N, C-alpha and C positions, 0 to 999 in steps of 0.2 A: 502493498500499498502506501508505503512512502518511497519508494521509487519514481513512480508515477507524479506526487506530491514533489519530489525534486525533480525532474522533468518540467513540471509544468514551473515552479520559480525559477527554474534556469528560463523556462521560454521569455517568461514576462522580465526578466532583466534583460534577454538578448533583445526586447521588444523596446526597453524602454532605453537602452542604447542605441536603436538603432534611430529611434524618435529624438533623441538628443541629436546624434549625428545629424537627423534628416533637418534640424531648427536650425542649426549652424551653418549646413552648409546653403540651407534655404535664405539666411540670414545674409551669409556672404554675397549669395549670386546676388540679390536685391541689392547689398550696396554697390555691386561692381554695376549694376544697372542704371541704379540714381543716378551714378555717376557720367551714363549716357541720357540722362534725361528719360528715360525708361522706367517700366514696370516689369518685373518678372514674366508676366504675361502677354506684355508685348514685343518680349524676347522671342517667348514661345508662338509667337503667331508670324515672325519675322523667320525664326526656323522653320516652321512649317511650311512656308511658301518656298524657303530655299531647299529643303528635302522635297515637296512634292509637286511645285511650280505651281503656276495660275490656279486658283479654288474660288466657289462661289463662296459667297458671307458667310451660306447656311452652312455649309462644308465643313469652315472653321467653326462653327456655332457647336456644329453636332460632336467635330471632334475633342474638341475644350469646355464641353456642356455650357454653354453659356446660352440666353436668350440674342432670339434675333435682333433685339434693343440695343441689349450690350454689346453685343460684338460690332453692329453698325456704330455705336460712340467711338468706342475705339480708333476700328478701322479710320474713321473720319479724321480721328487725332492724330492717328500715324501718318494718313492723307497730306493732312495739312503740314507735316513736318517735311514731308516728299519723303517718305522712306517706303511707304505702296501708295501703288496706282491703282484708280478703278478703269477699267477697261470697259467700253459699251460696245452694243452694233454687233459682237460675234455671235449672236444665236438669234433665232426668231425673233422670242422675245425681249424685245428690245428692253425690258423694264429690269431685266437682268442684268448684273455684274459681274466681271468678273475680276479678283484680286491679283494682282502682282508685284511682287517685290522690285523696287527700283533701286536702281545704284547708289542709290546715297543709303538706301536700306540695308542691303548685301555687307554695306564697307562698315556701317555701324554695327552690323550680324557678328562678321567676320572681328573685328576690332573686341568686340565682349568675348567670345570664343577664345580668341587668342587670350586675353586678359586671363580666364576661369581657367585655360591649358597651364598658362604659369604660373598660377595659386594653386594648380594640383587639386583643383576642387572635383574635376573629371574621375581622377582615379580613385578619389577620397568615396566619390557616389556610387561606384564600381564595387569597392570592397566593401567600405562600413554600411550601404545601403542594404545590401544583400544579404549581411549576415543573419538577418532575421529568419529567412530561408532555410538557412545552413544548417540551423539545432534540430538534432533529429527528437 
């Protein structure tokens, strides 16, 4: 009976460490993003557009579990800074717009990723944040 309890305590301990590491990495990522005038969520939008290419706002909303009005507000802010652009008229329904990252958006994204890599945050995320799955 105590063996099961020990495993449970060990998992809770691992979960606590994972959560603390997550909070620390999240705070560091947010600090880096703020240095570029972005929030972490906006960095993730730029990353998604970099990796997946042009997307509809609805696709981004679905990916990030956000409401359509919420994603529209964020995208409008990124567009005002010339980090993303809206592309109209490439579909039959002209009301639909595609969202693409701009050269300025790509440059800022690459600068932030370079800073994250220099801070070794990506390595810590892979090692520390996955440790919870390794406890049996």
